N, C-alpha and C positions, 0 to 999 in steps of 0.2 A: 519534890518528885511525888506523883502519885505512883503507886503500886501497879494500877492497871488503868487503862483507858478503852471504854468502850466506843466505837464509832457507829453511831445509828442509835436511835431510841425507840424503835418498835418492840413490840412484846418479846420479842427473843433478846434483843439488846438490853432490854430492861430487865429480863430474868435472867441474864448473864451478870450483870450487875448487882442485882439483889443477891444472887448467890455467892458471889465473892464478898461483897460487904458483910453480911451476915456473919462471916467467919474472920472478920477483921481486917481484910484488904481494902486499902485507900481506893475509891473507885471515882473517875469521872467520867460522864457521858458527853459525847459530842454530837449534838444534833445539828443538821445543816438548816433546818426550815426554823422557823420562828415559834413552831407549836411542837408538843411532844407526842411522840405517840406511834409515827409510821401508819402502819395499816389499821391502827386502833385509835383513831381520832373523831371526834364528833364537833362540829365548826358550824358558826352562822354563816352560810354562805352568800349571804346579802339578798336572798330571794325575798324574805318576808321578814321584818324585824323581829328577833327573839326566837325566831324558828331554829333548832338544831337540825343538823343532817350527819350521818355517820359516813366519814369520807371513803372508806374501805370497807371493812368488816362490819357486821351489823348483827348477825346471829352466830350463836357461840356455843354449839354443842361440845367442840373441843376443849374449851375454857373448863366446863365444870368437870368433864372426865380427866384431864390432864395431870398425871402425877405431880408435876411441879406446882400447879395453881392449887390442886387439893392439899399438899403439905403447906403452901403457902397461906390457905384458908381465906379464900376472897371475901366471904361473909363477914369474917371478923376485922377486915379491911375495909367495911363499910359498901361491898359491892352487893347490890341486891340482883339477882337473876331471877327473871320473871319468865315462866316457862308456859307456853301457849296449852291449849287442851289439844290443839291439833299442831302436831311437830311440821308437816308440809303437806300441799295438797298439788296435785296436777289436774288443772282444768282441762276439760275435753270438750270436743266440738258436738253440740247436740246431744249430751249425754251427762249424766252426773260425774262431777270431779272425783278422780281417785284421791282417796285421803289416808293419811298415816297418821292416827292418833297417838297420843302419848301412849294409852293403852293397847298393847297387842291384840287383846282379844276382840276390843270393838274393831280395830282394824281388820283383823281377820274376818269377824262377821260383815263388814262393809264390803270386802272382796268378793264375798260369794263363792263360786265355784274355785276361786285361786286363793280363797282364805287359808285351807290346810297346807298349800305349799308357801305361802307367804310364813305361816307359822314354821314350817319345817325349815326353812332357810334361816329364820333369825332367832327363834326361840331360846336355842341352846347358847349361841354366841351372847344373847341379850342377857342372859342369866349369868353368864360369867364374862360381863363386859370387862372386869377390871383385867382378866387377861387378855382379851382381845385389844385393849388399849395398850397393854404393856407390849404385846407383839407388835403394834402399829406405830407407837411412840418412842420404840428404842432407838439406839445408836445404829442398828443393823450389822454392827460387827459382834455383838455379845448376846448370850443367853439375858434377857431382862429379868429382872425380878417379878414375881407374881404368876409363874407358870410352874410353879412347885408341886400343885397337887393334882391327882388323877382328873377332877373334874375341870380345872383350869385349862388342862392340856386338851382335854376333849373340848372346850369351848374355843381354843386357839385353833384346833384340828378343824371344827364345823366352820370356823370364819375362814380358813385356808382354802378349805374345799369350795366353800361358795364363791371365793373370788376366782377360782380356777373355772368354775361353771359360768359365772356371769362374765367372765373374760373372753371368751372364747367363742367360737360358731355354735356351740350348744347352748347358748345362753336362753334362748326362747323354749326349751324342752319343758320346764315345768310349768309356763303359763299357759293358760287357756283362753284368756280375756285379756283384750287392750289395757285394761285398766290397771292391772298389777305390773304387767311388763312396762307400761308408760310411768308408773309410779316410781318404780327402781331405777330406770332410765334417766328420770328428771335428778337424781341425786347423782348419778354417776356423771351426768354432764357438768357438775362441779369441776371436773379437773380439765375441762377445756381441752379434749383430746378426741381423736376420731372414736367412734363406737362401731363394736364393742373392742375393748382392750383390757389388759391386765392391771395398769394404772387406774384407768375409770371404774372398774370393777371393785379394786381396793377401796376407792375413796366410796363408792357406793353402799357395798357391805358394812364398813365401818361407820360411816354416819346412819344408816338406816338400824344398824345395831343400838347404837346410842339414842336414837330417837325413843327406842323402845325400854330402854334399861330403866330398872326400876318399878315400873308400873306395868301389869299386865305381862310381865315377862318372868316373874319369879315363880317360885313354888306356889304363892297364892296367886294364882290367876284369874283370881275374882276382881282384879282392879285395886288390890291394896297395895300398901308400900313393898319395897322390893326384899322381903326376906330376909332382913339381916344385912341389907348390901349398903345401909346409910353410914358414909363416910365423912371426912372432913370436907369443907367447901359448902358452898349455898344450896345446890341441889344435887339429885342423882338421876339424871336421865331428862331426855328432850332435846330440845332445840331452843334454849333460852336466848333471851334478849336482856342486856343489862338495863337497869333503868336508869334513863338520862342518857343513854347512849354508849358504845364502846368505850368512849373515853373515861368512864369509870374505872375500867381495868387499868388503863394507863396510869390514871391519876394516883390509884392505890399503890401500884409499884413505885411509882416515885416517890411518895410519903414515905414508903417503907425505905427506899434507899437512902433518903436524906436522913430517916432516925437511925441509921446504921452508919452516918458519917460520910455518905456519898453525894454527888451532887450532878446535875444534868446542866450543860451549857448550850443553849439554843443559839441558832445564827451562825455556828461554827462548821461551814463547811471543809471537809478534809478531802483535798484532792493531790496532796503530794506529802513526802514524808516531812517537810517542812512545817506543815499543818499539826503535826503531831507533837504534844509536849513530851517530855521524857518519862518513861514509864519501864515497869519490868516486863508487863505483858500487855497486848493489844489484842482486842477482840473485835471482829468486824461483824455488825450486822448489816453486811451489804452482798452485791454480787460477786463471785469470784473475778471479774472483770474491774469492778472497783478496787478490790484488793490489790490486784496486779498492777493498777494504774498508780496507785499510791504508793507501793512498795517497790516496784521496777526491778532491779538487778538484784535485790535482797533475797528474792525468790528464786530457788534453784531453777535451772533450765526445765529439769523434769515435770517440776511442780506448774511451771508457767505453761508448759506444753498442755498438761492435763487439764489445769484451768481452762485454757483457751480452747478445750474440744466441749465445754460445757454449754448445753444447746437451753435456749429459751424456748418457751411453747408459745401457743396460739393465745390471742389476747381478749381483753375485754374493754368496752367501753362503758363509762358510768353515766346515766342519766337521773336526775335527782328532781323529783315533782314535790310542787305544793298543791294540796288539794283541799277544797271546801266541804269535802265529805267522805265518806266511804268509797272503795272501789266497788261498783255495782256489780260483782262477779255474777255471772249467770249461775243459777242454781237450781237445776231440774229435779234433784233430790228432794229439796223443798226442807232439809233440816239446818241449813244455814253453815254445815261444817265448814266450808271453804271460806266462810267470812271469819271463820275462827282461827285460821291459820296464820302462824307469824311469817312463814316463808311459802312462796309459791314457786314453782317450775312451770314457765308459760313457752312450752314448746311443742304441745300437741301429742301425736302417737308416738310411739316407739320409732317406727319407720320415718316420720317427719323430723322427729330429733337426729336420727342417724344421718339423715341427708342434709341438715342445716349443719351439723358439725363436720360433717365432710367437706361441704364447700368452704367452712371458713379454714378448715385446715390445707385446702388447695389454693388458698389466696383470695378467696372470692368471698363477697357478701352475701349472706343468705337473705332470700327475699323475705321469709319467715324467720329471723333468728332466735337462737335460745334466749330467752330471757329469764334471770332470776329476780325476783320481787320480795321484798320486805317490808311489811307494814309493822312498824314499832307500836302503834296505838292499838294493835289488838291487845296487849298488854300494858300498856303504858300509856294512858290517857294524859299523863302529865307532857307528854312531848308534844301537845297540840299548843298552839299559841295562837291568840285573836282569832280563835274560829277556824283557823286551818290546822293541817297536819302534812307530816312528810312522807314521802314514798320513796323508797330505795330500789333501784334497779339497775341490773348489769346486762349488758348485750353481748353474746360472743361474736368477735369480728377477727379477722385477719390480722396479723403482728404488724404493726406499724400503721394502720389505718388512722387517716385524717378526716374520716367521714363523722359528720354529726348525726348519730341514729337516734335522735329523738322521735321523728316520725316512725321510724320503723319499730321502735318500742312501743310507741302509742297505739299503732294500729296492731301489733300483736296483743297488747291488752286488751284493746277495744274488741278485738276478735271474741274473746273470752268474757268480757264485760261491757256489753252494749251500755253507752252512756258515759263511758270513762271520760272522754274529751270533754265531756260538759261539766266535769268536776275539778277539772285541772285549773288551777289560778296561776301558776308559773313553773318553769323547768329550766334546767342547765344541764348541758351535755359536756363531759369533758371525753373527747376521743382518746382511742387508744394511744395514738402519738404521743399523746400530752399526759399520760397517767404518770411517768416520770418526773413531771414537773414538779409535783407534791410528794413523790416517793421514790428516789432514785432506782430502787431495786425493781420496779416495775419496766423493766426494759420492755419497748415497744407495745405497752399494755398487758405483759406478763405477770398477772397478779400473784402466779404462784411461784415466781421467781426462779424459774425452772420448769422445763417441759416435763409433765406429769407421767413420762414414761415408767413402765415397772423397773427398768433397768436403771434410770436415774433416781427413781425413789429408792432405791437400793446403794446405788454407786453415786449417788451425789456428794459433792461436786467430782470426786474421783473415787478410784477402786482401792484407794490407800487404807490400811489397817486403822488409821487414825485420820478420819475424813476431815476433821475440826483444824488440825494443824497445818498450818501453812509453811512457816519456817520459825527458827528459834521460839520465842515467845508469842507468836503471831497465831491468831486462831481465826477461823469463819465461824460466825455463829448465827448464821442468817437462817431463811427458809431453804436457802440453797445448798444447806448442809442436813444432814437427817435428823429428825423424821421427815423434813419436807414442810408444804405450806400448814397455814393455820394459826389461829391465834389458842396457843398451847405452852409457849415459852421452853418447850424442850431441848429445842436447838441450841437456845442459849444456857440452858442448864447444862446440857452434855458439854458443851465447849468449855463452861467454865469449869466443870469438876475435873476437864483434863488440865486445864490451866493451873488449878489449885495443885494437882498432883505434881505436874513435870516442872512448873514454875517456883511455886510456893513451898512445895514440900508439905502440902495439908491434903489428907485424905478425907471424904467425906463419904456416907454410904449412898449407893445407888437407890433412886426412887422406884 
């Protein structure tokens, strides 16, 4: 008899398993697929021999910032996070791209008239990024550690005020130029939700804060390291990419789990109670729908009703490219900054992104969809194989879309990178309707495992005081539980901490 069974080997499932195993609980992780990692896998898709592609997540600002991963210490476990000089960029028609450098000061200088407004929005939060992270990655039911000092409270307050401003009708009041407005809106679009909204604004201000944390945001605004803010982990700031791909994070977690006596069993799909071995506790890195399907009447009618009301959000379709050269981004500025970005938000102006996200939410495909692009070779040339390189893209589409968006994504990139078609060697599209084929949590292509509204970010999956416990010794530990989507492991950690206290009588300190 195992003491605990974790269903699903995504980052949250593995974080839960590691948390349990490190205090002596025997843990088995059951994974339906033949490969481990859920949303953090890197695989050969068969497009070019030896070329690896990130299946879902690729860029990891939340991994280095996560209290769980900072305590885990990714660097000590062999994970090298490589941080681009440019955290993200927003190409624009006929004008220089808007650019968010790692260094806040350089970003401010690049934004010209809107530089002071950008600094005012993000500098305090960037200085107090640990407090911002504590607020954003907590369980939404208790006061998180890290908010005990006046400076931390000020940082959290400035973060909150920024979210309120950027999530409402007054979101344009501080911007004088299209560059700054588009730059922040591109980050907000990660939420795949209508704009503006509080959920999207929370995403934007948190991720933009982390983009500048550590460099040019501390008391040393000369671009030096971040004023004593170095902590455990591989890096302290930016939007890094793991060397070799996201699988590096998964593999580190699996090694640690096995070192502490746990195990992972692949090819074991759990669809009913009979698929579960006997255990004292079960933690589901799944959607509420899957948990209900497996447990049936074991869950109380009230919980079943609450879980049944959980809403999934708009979707993404994945297009992986193989290129025989770099993306030829147009660069009117001439300094090459856009070519040094690990992440690009390809959607045009704020107005254009608002329109396209509104179309998607209304169930229609946008003529010019919002496209997210990641180029790992900017910081990891080892990702090249045989003279070609991978390019990672997502396009926002209506839930359940069956459309192959390869041409729409290609045209959108070509719009800002004339000649892109000429460097494309091969491509593969996974329509939104097929995203759940490799990760059951992505219902209809909802890669956030639940609509990213402000209400659902707080009350996911229910308004219960303990949002992780479904019944008895059964817990939900996925991105459908607080704090929500992202490769940070905190949903798994929070659920495991409750299971330890409530099932095993073990208390561990909060991170």
